[in-house]
Steps between C-alpha positions, in 0.01 A plus 500: 500500500825655377314678220257651751785629717681645199181663373438656840851642534490622139167672563647659811805629312278647224280675754799632696646657186207741472581855607167592660297267715137524590309291750412247229865446394613477865233237560621312192859516635392351831299229320791399275736482798250281686473270199877476476541420870233230475703329224864584576550169680574344161833681493592376849448142381744571217758623751464175692553312176818697433625415848424133446672518160809652661513214750472241219770677300729502802434130563571415134821701507610316815419162346681596181808599698485173695481304174800687364697429816401132479617484137830662595543248782429209261749636245769539766433148629530366145825690453639353823413149382675568169804637683511191726486273193775702332720475809452123517594460135804726524636349824729203436413186692 
């Protein structure tokens, strides 16, 4: 499907590059454009995939940030426990 669309647009660009057009070449131009428009939906599906990929990337980045924040919270909690233990040891009874 993609190959057909690319072939049609390539054929169109080759035909457009000619300096002089006759009825036959103008008909060929119209035909290649019609073929391209029949198959160009393939590229729209790709755009949807890129949008979906962007959403997944954003979700992964959010989850990654949440994991980092959770790790920081756990480290701080561990440090507080260590500080509490150190205070208990250093305080005379």
